[in-house]
C-alpha positions, 0 to 999 in steps of 0.5 A: 188602789184605784184612787192611788192610780188615779192620782198617778194619772193626774200628777202625770198630766201636771208634770207634762205641763211643767215639762213642756215649759221647762225642758231644756230642749223644749220650745219654750226654754229654747226660746228663753235661752235664745232670748238671753243670747245663748247659741245653739251650741250653748243650748246643746252644752246646757242639755249635756250638763243637765243630763249629768243629773242622773249620776246622782241616782245611786247615791239616792238609793244609799240616802233612801236606805237611811230615811225613816219617811221616804214618802216625805223625802220624795215630796219635799225634795221634789218641791225643791227641784221645781223651785230650783229649775224655775229660778232661771228667771233670775239669771238675767238680773244676776249675770249680764254676759252670755258666758255667765248666763250659760254657767248660772243657768246650767248650775240652777237647772243642774241643781234642780235636775239633781233633786229630781233624780235624787227622788226618781228611783224611789218614785219609780219603785213606788209607782211600779209596785202599786201598778198591777202587772196585768194592766201595766201596758194599758195604764202606762199608755193611758197615763202617757195620753194624759201627759200628752194632752196636757203637753199639747194644750200647754204647748200651743197656749204658751206658744200663742201667748209668747207670740202675742207678747213678742217673746219678751221677758214678761211672757217667759216670767208668767209661763215659768210661774205657771210651770212652778204651780203645776209642778208643785201641784203634781207633788201635792197629789203624790203626797196623798198616795200611800207608800208601799212597805215592800219597797223600803230599801234595806239599810247597810247596802253598799254603793258598789252593790247598788251600782254593780248589782243590776249589771250582773242581771243579764237581761237588764244589762242587754236591755240597757246596752240597747237603750243607751246606744239608741239614746246616744244616737237620738239625743245628740240631735235632740237639742237642735230641733227647736233651734232649727225651727226657730232660727233657721226656718223662722217659725213662730212659737204659735206655729210650733205649738200647732206642730206640737199639737199634731205630734202630741195628738199622734202620741195620744193615738199611739199610746192607746194603740201601741199599749194594746199591741205591746200587751198582746205581742210583747215589746220587742217586735214593736221596737223592731218595727219602729226603729226603722222609721225612727232612722228615716225621720232624722233624714227627713229633717235634713230635707226641710227648707223655708219653702217646704217646712210647712208641708213636711213638718206636719208629716214629720210630726205625725210619724214622730208621734206614732213612732215615739209613743210606741218606742216609749210604751215598749221600752217602759213596759220592757223595763218594768218587766225586766227589773226584778221584784223586791227591795232591790228594784230601786237599785235597778232604776237608779242604775238605769237613770245613772247610765242614761245620765252619762249617755245623755250628757255625752250625747248632748256634749257630742252634739254641742261639740259638733255644732261648734266645730261645724259652725259656719260650715255650709255644703250641698248634697244632692241639691240640699243645702247643709249646715252644722245642724243638718249634718248632726241630723245625718250623723244621728240617723246613721248611728240609729241603725246600730241599736237595731242590731243590739235589739236582737239580744234583748230578751222578751218572753212575751215577744212574737216575731216582728213579721207576725206583728206586721201581718196582724197590724197591717190587716184591717184598720188598726186605728179604728180598732184602737179608737173603738177599744178606747171608747169601749174602755171608757163607755159606761152606757150599755148601748155605747159599749155595745156599739164600740164592741161591734165597731172593733169587729168591723175594723177587721183587725186581728187585735180586736179578737182578744178584746171581744172575747173579753167582752163576751163575758160582759154583764149586759146581754146586748154587749155580749151579742155585739161582741159575738157578732163583732168576732164574726166580722174580724175575719180572723182565724183566732176568733173561731175557737172562742166562738166554737166554745160559746156555741157549745155552751148550753147555758149561753144566751148568744149561741145563735149569734155565735153560730152566725159569726162562725158562718161569717168567718167561713173557716173549716174549724167551725164546721163540726160545731155547726153540724152539732148545732143542727141537732140543738133543741133551740130552734134559733140555734138550728136556724143560725147554724143552717145559715152559717153552714150556707155561708161556709159551703163545701161538699160535706156541708151540702150533703148535711143540709140536703139530708136536713131538707129530706128529713122530717118537715119542720115549718120553721126550719124549711125556708132556712134550709132552702135558702142555705142550699140555694146559696150553695147552688145545689140544684137538688133543692129546686123541686122540693122548695117549690113543692114546699110552697104548699105548706105555707099561706104567707106570701112572704115565705112563698116569695122567699122560697121562689127567690131561693129557687131562682138563686139555685138555678143560677139567677142570683138575686134577679127575682129579688131585684125585680120584686123591688121595682114598681109596676112600670119599672118592672114591666119595662125590665121584663120587656127587656129580658124577653127582648134579650131572649129573642136575640138568643133564640135567633140561632135556632133552625127556622121551624123551631125559631118560628114556634118559639117566636110566636110564643114569645109574642104571646108572652109579651102580649100577656105582659102588656095586657097584665094577664100575668096569670097566663104567663107561667103556662106560656113560659112552660110551652116555650120551654117544652119547645126547647125540650132536649136542648135545655137543662132538665132542672129548669124545665121541671121548675116551670112544670112544678110552678105551673102546677102550683099556679093552677092550684092558686098557690103561686106568687108573682107568676110574671116574675118567676116565669120570666126569670126561670125561662131566662135561666133556662135559655141562658143555659141552653145557648 
C-alpha cells in the first residue's frame, strides 16, 4: 500500500510538469499558439474544443467493462494520449494558414484529450480505492504539493529558456519533447501499481445506466450542480489570463514564470493548510469562505495596467494560490466522499467528467464568442481602460456569485458552520501551525518532532489541538512532553479535556506537564482535576498542580491553596504554595512565608520566599528586579526609592514629618556606608512612626523580618527593607 501511494505521489509530480507545458491555457502552450499566429479568441475556441474530451468518459465506462486487463488499458491509452498532444509540434510543417493550424491543433489536442478521458474514470477509481479514507484529505494535499512544486520549477525554467531562445520554434520543440518524456514517465510509474479487484466494472451495464445512475444520487447531483456553475463562471475567463499578460501587459515568459512560482508556492502552503482544515471542519465551510475572494480576484485583474502590473500581479498570485488550493482540496475531498463505494464508482467519475467536459467547452466557447464580438471594443469605467478581455473578467466575476447560493444545498456530514471555521482560523497564526504540522509529519528525529510539536502550540491556532493530542501518544517521551506543553500554549478550550484525561491517568509520565498546561489555559473546567492532583502521591504532580492553580486563580483556588499552606509542613511543597498564593495577592501568606524561612538553609529558597512576600504585598517583581542589579546600580536605585518616599511623606503634619525624615536620613546613611544590617530596624522604626495610618500586614511583615534578621536567617536585608517600606507608604498615601 505504502509503495503504491508513493508512486501515485511521484506520477503526480511528473504529470504536473507535463501539464505545465502542454495545457492549452498555460503560458507555454499559449505562447506557442501565439507564435503560430493564433488570436486570443482562437485560443479560447481551442480550449472550448479540447474541453469536449470529457464527453467520452461514459463510453470509457462501457469499454472498460469489456476489458480483461484494465490496468494495461490505462497505461497504453495514456501513452497514446501524451504522444498525440505533443504532436502539435508538427502543425507548422503540415499547415500554413492560421485557420488550418487552428483546426489541426484542435484535432490533435482533442484526440489526445479523448485518450486521457478514456482512461480517467478507471484511473480515478483506481486511485480513490487505494487511498484510505482516514488520510484522504492529507494525502491529496501532499500530492498536490508535489504537483505544484513540479509545476513551479518547470514553469520558471521553461519560461527562462524561452526568453533566452527568444520564443522560437526550437525552444518550443525542446520543451514539448521534455513534456513527452515526463508524461510517459508518469504512466510507467503507474504500471507498477497493483490494480484493485473491487473496482472492476461489471459487464452488461447499459450506457443509459452509466449516464443516468449518478444523477439519481441526490447528494452527487447537488454537488455537481454547484461545481458546474462555478466551473462555467471561472473557465469562461481562463483562456485569457496568459494572453492578457503576454500580449496586453507585455510580460516576459521568465517573469510569468516568477509569478507562477509565487502562485505555486502559495498553493503548496495552501494544500497543506487547507488539507488540515478540510479534515477537521469539512469541505463545505472552506468552500463558503473561499468563494468570496475568488469573486474579487477577477475584478482585481481588471485593474491591471502596464504601470501597476508588477505590483498587483504578485498580490493576485498570492491570493489565487491560497484560494485555488483550498477550493481544489475541498471539492476533491467532497467528491471522493460523496461518490458511493463499489463497482459503480467509475460511473460517477465518468458522469462528473462528462458534465465538466460539456460545461468547460461551453464556458470556453462562450468566452471565445465574447472575445470575438468585443474585439476592438474599448471603454473606460472609473478611469480604468476596458477591452474585450477585461470585460470578460468582469462578467466572470459576477457569475461567480451564483454558486455561492447553490453551495447551501450541498451536503457535507463533516461540515462545521463557516463562522466557526473563520473563528478558528483567524485565531493565532494558522500558517505557522501549517508549517510546523508539515515539519512534524516529515521529521524523523526525536528533537525535530519535539520542536515542531511545541511550535504548533505556540502558533496558538485551535487547529493545533487535534495534532498535539495525537502527538501525546508518540513513542518518544520528549515528544509527548512538548506536545502537552504545546497544548497549554494553544489557549484553546478544546485542549482542556485531553489534558484533564492525561492528568488523571496514573500511568502517564507527563502528568506534571499536563497540570502546568492546564494552568496556562486558565479554564475553569480544569480546576477539579487540579484539585485532585493536590493529593497525588507524585510530588512533581503536586508541585505542578499548585503552580497551575496559581495561574488559574479565583476565590475557591485561594482557599484550597491556603488550606494546603496551613496543613502539615512539606519542605518540597511549601515554597511553591507560597509562590502561588503570592501571585493571587493573598495577604494571608505574608507572615507564614516569612516564618517558613527558618526551615531553609538555602539562600536561593529564602530569596524566593522573600520575593513572594513582596509580590503578595503588591510590589510585583520589584524585589526580583533589584536583586538582579549590580552593587552600584542597586545603591542608585534604592536611593531613588528612598527619595520618592520622602516626597510622599511631605503631606504629614510637621511633628511626625520631622521624625520620619530623620529616620529616612539614617536609612540613606546606612545605605551609603553599606551598613545593610542596620536597615531592617530603621525601616521598622519608620513604619512604627506611621502606625495607625498604614496597613497592618506590611507592618507585621517588617516585624517578622526584623526578628529573622536578629536570628541571622535573613537575606538581602537592604532590598527587602526598602521594598516592604515602599509598599507600606504607597498603601498609606
